[in-house]
C-alpha positions as CSV (number, residue, x, y, z in Angstrom):
1,X,75.6,111.6,57.5
2,X,76.8,114.0,60.2
3,X,75.7,113.3,63.8
4,X,74.7,116.3,65.9
5,X,74.1,116.6,69.7
6,X,71.7,119.3,70.8
7,X,71.7,120.1,74.6
8,X,68.3,121.4,75.5
9,X,64.8,120.2,74.4
10,X,63.1,123.6,74.5
11,X,62.0,125.9,71.7
12,X,65.5,126.5,70.1
13,X,66.5,122.8,70.6
14,X,63.3,121.3,69.2
15,X,63.2,123.6,66.2
16,X,66.9,123.0,65.3
17,X,66.4,119.3,65.7
18,X,63.4,119.3,63.4
19,X,65.2,121.2,60.6
20,X,68.5,119.3,60.9
21,X,66.7,115.9,60.8
22,X,64.8,117.0,57.7
23,X,68.2,117.9,56.1
24,X,69.5,114.4,56.7
25,X,71.5,114.8,60.0
26,X,71.4,112.2,62.7
27,X,70.3,114.2,65.7
28,X,70.4,113.5,69.4
29,X,68.7,115.8,71.9
30,X,69.7,115.6,75.6
31,X,68.0,117.4,78.4
32,X,68.4,117.2,82.2
33,X,64.6,117.2,82.8
34,X,62.8,113.9,83.1
35,X,60.7,114.7,80.1
36,X,59.3,117.7,78.1
37,X,59.0,120.5,80.7
38,X,55.6,121.6,81.9
39,X,54.7,125.1,83.2
40,X,56.2,128.3,82.1
41,X,54.6,131.5,80.8
42,X,52.8,132.4,77.6
43,X,55.3,133.2,74.9
44,X,55.0,135.0,71.6
45,X,55.7,134.0,68.1
46,X,56.2,137.2,66.1
47,X,57.3,138.5,62.8
48,X,59.5,136.4,60.6
49,X,59.3,133.6,63.3
50,X,55.8,133.0,61.9
51,X,57.3,131.9,58.7
52,X,59.6,129.5,60.5
53,X,56.8,127.6,62.2
54,X,54.6,127.7,59.0
55,X,57.4,126.1,57.0
56,X,57.5,123.3,59.5
57,X,53.8,122.8,59.0
58,X,53.2,123.4,62.7
59,X,51.8,127.0,62.5
60,X,48.1,126.0,62.5
61,X,48.6,123.5,65.3
62,X,50.2,126.3,67.4
63,X,47.5,128.8,66.6
64,X,44.9,126.3,67.6
65,X,46.2,126.4,71.2
66,X,47.0,130.1,71.3
67,X,45.8,132.2,74.3
68,X,42.7,134.2,73.5
69,X,42.5,137.3,75.5
70,X,39.8,139.9,75.2
71,X,41.9,142.5,76.9
72,X,43.6,143.5,80.1
73,X,43.5,145.8,83.1
74,X,46.1,147.3,85.4
75,X,45.5,147.8,89.1
76,X,47.6,149.4,91.8
77,X,48.7,147.8,95.1
78,X,45.3,148.4,96.6
79,X,43.4,146.9,93.8
80,X,42.2,150.2,92.2
81,X,42.0,150.0,88.4
82,X,44.4,152.3,86.7
83,X,43.5,151.6,83.1
84,X,42.1,148.8,80.8
85,X,42.3,148.0,77.2
86,X,40.4,145.8,74.7
87,X,42.9,146.6,72.0
88,X,46.1,145.2,73.4
89,X,47.6,143.1,76.2
90,X,50.9,143.8,77.9
91,X,51.9,140.1,77.5
92,X,51.3,139.9,73.8
93,X,50.8,143.3,72.1
94,X,47.9,144.2,69.8
95,X,45.0,141.7,69.9
96,X,44.4,142.0,66.2
97,X,48.0,141.2,65.3
98,X,48.9,138.2,63.1
99,X,51.5,137.3,65.8
100,X,50.2,134.8,68.4
101,X,50.8,133.9,72.0
102,X,51.0,130.3,73.2
103,X,51.9,128.6,76.4
104,X,55.5,127.5,76.4
105,X,54.7,123.9,77.4
106,X,52.2,123.6,74.6
107,X,54.7,124.9,72.0
108,X,57.4,122.6,73.3
109,X,55.1,119.6,73.3
110,X,54.1,120.2,69.6
111,X,57.8,120.4,68.7
112,X,58.6,117.2,70.6
113,X,55.7,115.3,69.0
114,X,56.7,116.5,65.5
115,X,60.4,115.7,65.8
116,X,61.6,112.2,64.9
117,X,65.0,112.2,66.6
118,X,66.7,110.5,69.5
119,X,65.7,112.2,72.8
120,X,67.7,111.5,76.0
121,X,66.0,112.9,79.1
122,X,67.2,113.0,82.7
123,X,70.8,113.5,81.6
124,X,73.2,116.4,80.9
125,X,76.6,117.2,79.5
126,X,79.5,117.4,82.0
127,X,82.6,117.7,79.7
128,X,83.4,118.6,76.1
129,X,86.7,117.6,74.4
130,X,87.3,118.6,70.8
131,X,89.2,116.0,68.9
132,X,90.4,115.9,65.3
133,X,87.3,114.2,64.0
134,X,84.6,115.3,66.4
135,X,83.7,116.3,69.9
136,X,83.9,113.8,72.8
137,X,81.0,114.4,75.1
138,X,80.8,113.0,78.6
139,X,77.4,112.7,80.4
140,X,76.3,113.1,84.0
141,X,74.8,109.5,84.0
142,X,78.1,108.1,82.8
143,X,79.7,107.2,79.5
144,X,80.7,109.3,76.5
145,X,79.9,109.6,72.8
146,X,81.5,111.5,69.9
147,X,79.6,113.9,67.7
148,X,80.5,115.9,64.6
149,X,78.7,118.9,66.0
150,X,77.5,120.0,69.4
151,X,74.9,122.8,69.8
152,X,74.0,124.4,73.1
153,X,70.3,125.2,73.3
154,X,70.2,124.9,77.0
155,X,69.1,128.4,78.0
156,X,70.3,131.3,80.1
157,X,72.4,129.1,82.4
158,X,73.9,127.0,79.5
159,X,76.2,124.2,80.5
160,X,77.6,124.1,76.9
161,X,78.4,127.8,77.0
162,X,80.2,127.4,80.3
163,X,82.2,124.4,79.1
164,X,83.1,125.7,75.7
165,X,83.2,129.5,76.1
166,X,83.9,130.2,79.8
167,X,82.0,131.2,83.0
168,X,78.5,132.8,82.8
169,X,79.9,135.9,84.6
170,X,81.7,136.8,81.3
171,X,78.5,137.1,79.3
172,X,75.5,137.5,81.7
173,X,74.1,141.0,82.3
174,X,71.7,141.3,85.2
175,X,68.7,143.5,84.6
176,X,67.8,144.2,88.2
177,X,64.7,142.0,88.5
178,X,63.5,138.5,89.4
179,X,60.4,136.7,88.3
180,X,58.5,133.8,89.7
181,X,56.0,131.9,87.4
182,X,53.6,129.1,88.4
183,X,50.2,127.6,87.4
184,X,47.2,127.5,89.8
185,X,43.4,127.0,89.6
186,X,41.4,130.0,88.3
187,X,40.1,131.0,91.7
188,X,39.9,134.6,90.4
189,X,37.2,133.7,87.9
190,X,39.0,135.5,85.0
191,X,37.5,134.8,81.6
192,X,39.9,135.6,78.7
193,X,41.1,138.6,80.6
194,X,44.5,139.3,82.2
195,X,45.0,141.6,85.2
196,X,48.3,143.2,86.0
197,X,49.3,144.8,89.3
198,X,52.1,147.1,90.3
199,X,53.2,148.4,93.6
200,X,56.5,150.2,94.1
201,X,59.2,147.8,93.0
202,X,56.9,144.8,92.8
203,X,54.4,143.7,90.2
204,X,52.9,140.8,88.3
205,X,50.1,139.4,86.2
206,X,47.5,136.7,86.4
207,X,45.8,135.4,83.2
208,X,43.6,132.4,82.5
209,X,44.5,129.5,80.1
210,X,43.1,126.1,79.2
211,X,39.6,127.4,78.5
212,X,39.8,129.6,81.7
213,X,40.2,126.6,83.9
214,X,43.8,127.5,85.0
215,X,45.7,130.6,85.9
216,X,49.3,131.3,85.0
217,X,50.8,133.8,87.5
218,X,53.9,135.9,87.3
219,X,55.2,137.7,90.3
220,X,58.3,140.0,90.2
221,X,60.4,142.3,92.3
222,X,63.5,144.4,91.8
223,X,66.8,143.1,93.3
224,X,70.5,143.0,92.8
225,X,71.9,139.6,91.9
226,X,71.1,136.9,94.5
227,X,73.0,133.8,95.5
228,X,71.7,130.4,94.4
229,X,68.6,129.4,96.3
230,X,66.6,126.3,96.8
231,X,62.9,126.3,95.6
232,X,61.6,126.7,99.2
233,X,64.0,129.6,99.7
234,X,62.9,131.1,96.4
235,X,59.2,131.0,97.4
236,X,59.9,132.4,100.8
237,X,61.8,135.3,99.3
238,X,59.0,136.1,96.8
239,X,56.5,136.1,99.7
240,X,58.6,138.4,101.8
241,X,59.1,140.9,98.9
242,X,55.4,141.0,98.1
243,X,54.2,141.0,101.7
244,X,51.8,143.9,102.3
245,X,50.7,144.3,98.7
246,X,46.9,144.4,98.4
247,X,44.4,143.3,95.7
248,X,44.5,139.4,95.3
249,X,48.2,139.1,96.0
250,X,47.9,137.4,99.4
251,X,45.8,134.6,97.7
252,X,48.3,134.4,94.8
253,X,51.2,134.0,97.4
254,X,49.2,131.2,99.1
255,X,48.8,129.5,95.7
256,X,52.5,129.8,95.0
257,X,53.3,128.1,98.3
258,X,51.3,125.0,97.1
259,X,52.5,125.1,93.5
260,X,54.3,121.9,92.4
261,X,55.5,123.5,89.1
262,X,57.5,126.6,89.9
263,X,60.0,128.7,87.9
264,X,62.2,131.4,89.5
265,X,65.1,133.3,87.9
266,X,66.8,136.6,87.3
267,X,65.9,138.8,84.4
268,X,69.2,138.8,82.5
269,X,70.7,139.0,79.0
270,X,73.5,137.1,77.4
271,X,75.9,139.1,75.3
272,X,78.6,137.4,73.3
273,X,80.9,138.5,70.4
274,X,80.7,135.0,68.9
275,X,78.5,132.0,69.1
276,X,80.8,129.3,67.7
277,X,84.1,127.8,68.7
278,X,85.4,124.9,66.6
279,X,82.7,122.2,66.3
280,X,80.5,123.8,69.1
281,X,77.8,126.4,68.6
282,X,75.1,128.1,70.7
283,X,71.5,129.0,69.7
284,X,68.6,130.7,71.5
285,X,68.9,132.0,75.0
286,X,72.2,130.2,75.5
287,X,73.9,132.6,73.0
288,X,71.7,135.7,72.9
289,X,69.1,135.7,75.6
290,X,67.1,139.0,75.5
291,X,65.3,138.2,78.8
292,X,61.5,137.5,79.2
293,X,61.0,141.2,79.6
294,X,61.7,141.6,75.9
295,X,58.9,139.4,74.7
296,X,61.2,138.3,71.9
297,X,63.1,135.3,73.2
298,X,60.9,132.7,71.5
299,X,61.1,134.4,68.1
300,X,64.9,134.8,68.5
301,X,65.1,131.1,69.2
302,X,63.0,130.0,66.3
303,X,64.7,132.2,63.7
304,X,68.2,131.5,65.1
305,X,67.5,127.7,64.9
306,X,66.2,128.0,61.4
307,X,69.2,130.0,60.1
308,X,71.7,127.6,61.7
309,X,69.9,124.5,60.2
310,X,69.8,126.0,56.7
311,X,73.4,127.1,56.8
312,X,74.6,123.7,58.2
313,X,73.1,121.7,55.3
314,X,75.5,120.3,52.8
315,X,75.3,122.8,49.9
316,X,78.1,123.1,47.4
317,X,81.4,124.0,48.9
318,X,79.9,125.2,52.2
319,X,79.1,122.4,54.6
320,X,78.4,121.8,58.2
321,X,80.9,123.6,60.4
322,X,81.7,126.4,57.9
323,X,78.0,126.9,57.4
324,X,77.4,127.3,61.2
325,X,80.2,129.8,61.4
326,X,78.9,131.8,58.4
327,X,75.4,131.9,59.8
328,X,76.5,133.2,63.2
329,X,78.8,135.7,61.6
330,X,75.9,137.0,59.5
331,X,73.7,137.4,62.5
332,X,76.4,139.1,64.5
333,X,77.1,141.6,61.7
334,X,73.4,142.4,61.7
335,X,73.3,143.5,65.3
336,X,72.7,147.3,65.6
337,X,75.6,149.0,67.3
338,X,78.0,146.2,66.7
339,X,80.2,148.3,64.5
340,X,79.6,146.3,61.4
341,X,78.2,147.3,58.0
342,X,74.4,146.9,58.1
343,X,73.2,144.0,55.9
344,X,70.9,144.6,53.0
345,X,67.5,143.3,54.0
346,X,65.4,142.2,51.0
347,X,61.7,142.7,51.0
348,X,61.4,144.7,54.1
349,X,58.3,146.9,54.0
350,X,58.0,150.3,55.6
351,X,56.2,150.9,58.9
352,X,52.7,152.2,58.3
353,X,50.9,154.2,60.9
354,X,53.7,154.0,63.5
355,X,53.0,155.3,67.0
356,X,53.0,159.0,67.5
357,X,54.3,161.0,70.4
358,X,52.1,163.6,72.0
359,X,53.8,167.0,72.0
360,X,56.8,165.5,70.3
361,X,57.9,165.0,66.7
362,X,56.3,162.1,64.9
363,X,58.1,158.8,65.5
364,X,60.1,158.0,62.4
365,X,63.0,155.8,63.5
366,X,63.5,153.0,66.1
367,X,66.3,153.1,68.7
368,X,69.1,150.6,68.6
369,X,69.4,147.3,70.4
370,X,72.0,149.0,72.6
371,X,69.4,151.5,73.6
372,X,67.0,148.7,74.4
373,X,69.5,147.2,76.8
374,X,70.3,150.6,78.5
375,X,66.7,151.7,78.7
376,X,67.3,154.8,76.5
377,X,64.7,156.0,74.0
378,X,65.2,158.6,71.3
379,X,63.9,161.2,73.8
380,X,66.0,160.3,76.9
381,X,66.7,157.7,79.5
382,X,63.8,155.5,80.7
383,X,63.7,156.1,84.5
384,X,62.5,152.5,85.1
385,X,64.0,150.3,82.4
386,X,62.5,146.8,82.3
387,X,59.7,147.5,84.8
388,X,57.3,144.7,85.0
389,X,54.4,146.6,83.8
390,X,56.1,147.0,80.4
391,X,59.7,146.4,79.2
392,X,62.1,149.3,78.8
393,X,60.4,151.9,76.6
394,X,58.7,149.1,74.6
395,X,56.7,151.1,72.1
396,X,59.6,153.1,70.5
397,X,62.3,150.5,70.2
398,X,63.8,148.1,67.7
399,X,64.3,144.8,69.5
400,X,67.0,142.2,69.3
401,X,64.5,139.9,67.5
402,X,64.0,142.5,64.9
403,X,67.7,142.7,64.4
404,X,67.7,139.0,63.6
405,X,64.6,139.1,61.4
406,X,65.6,142.3,59.6
407,X,62.1,143.7,60.5
408,X,61.2,147.0,62.0
409,X,58.3,146.7,64.4
410,X,56.8,149.1,66.9
411,X,55.4,147.3,69.9
412,X,52.0,148.2,71.1
413,X,52.8,147.6,74.8
414,X,53.1,150.9,76.7
415,X,56.0,151.5,79.0
416,X,55.4,152.7,82.5
417,X,57.8,155.6,82.2
418,X,56.9,159.1,81.1
419,X,58.5,158.5,77.7
420,X,56.6,155.3,77.0
421,X,53.3,156.6,78.3
422,X,53.3,159.4,75.8
423,X,53.4,157.0,72.8
424,X,50.1,155.8,71.3
425,X,49.9,152.2,70.0
426,X,50.5,151.8,66.3
427,X,47.5,151.4,64.0
428,X,49.2,149.1,61.5
429,X,52.4,147.0,61.2
430,X,55.0,146.1,58.7
431,X,53.3,145.2,55.4
432,X,55.9,142.6,54.4
433,X,58.2,140.2,56.1
434,X,61.5,139.1,54.6
435,X,62.1,135.4,54.1
436,X,64.4,134.2,57.0
437,X,66.5,132.2,54.5
438,X,66.9,135.2,52.1
439,X,67.7,137.5,54.9
440,X,70.5,135.2,56.1
441,X,71.9,134.9,52.6
442,X,72.0,138.7,52.0
443,X,73.3,139.4,55.5
444,X,76.5,137.5,54.6
445,X,77.3,139.7,51.6
């Protein structure tokens, strides 16, 4: 039996641990948090990632705690409503989609409860030394252990990536924005309805959760990369950047000051040309973070963890390490714009009723992942890529998660730029999804 260490008890780490344990591996998960993390925003499970959670037998449990929005509205800095919709929400897309949105802490809790492996909380990895028969791992709380495989599922600021691949500066691409996320009481009285606001280079959203008893709030602003800040300094900076904005923002800032659970980070992407080195691999945001602005990070983590686990299982001549390398090579070859032959994608249905562009030719083809990163659509450069009211030209793009899943999807969330505003939401979606396992197998051919 091979023993595997996974750094990170989040979505990618929990999913990978579940599948590896089912395949007979002895799995240990280490996380620096004192327990499963609370707080965070609502996250989306989309496309082929639905198959991943359903195959775990956890799909129904996750759907039972999904958010249930009736719609959304957008207001300006003075609180004047700009538009509203009962067909889609900017956080999750079309409300009649089979995809679902769930709070991150709920999803992570379900994974933790369902995974029968060794969890080591309140500790972290400080050194990795590859030896002939394993990887020697040293821990912050002292001591060391040796593992056959080590997988970094520890997010945007991955310690495993830094130790095994080099400093973050070599791979991190800043997107020019910062977000703060925190929970608070539903003092706005919202009932299954989310409200977004935008003012110059600031914006955010408040939406109710937990049967409308609680709000999850996201506040954002544009900025160049900032130095490392303490939590009080982060809150002070957010308050300064959003000072003078109207609507309910002053009350939201007061709630932020009192919030015990608080998340603040840059919107950034991780771009690497490989995700394995020797006996060490990366999965999820640690290897290919698309940023929260993409709305695809959770699906990327779920599908990436599934593929790694399937390819790492003992199977004929291909075992463990070779399987990990083959899986990562397959995913890398599938990335649009990577200069590799496109993989065959079995069972991919055509897009039906894709969004149309007013006064422009009918939308027939998605842009590439490289265009998503640069903010370029088929009709030109988005003047405000990644703006908080909608990620860069969202409706017309093929996303990084679609590159992993082999699925073409047209998002229903409108972009704030003139290009995105001209695109109507799609009336239907892909009629079939490829099996994640079959897709990975064919991608390697």
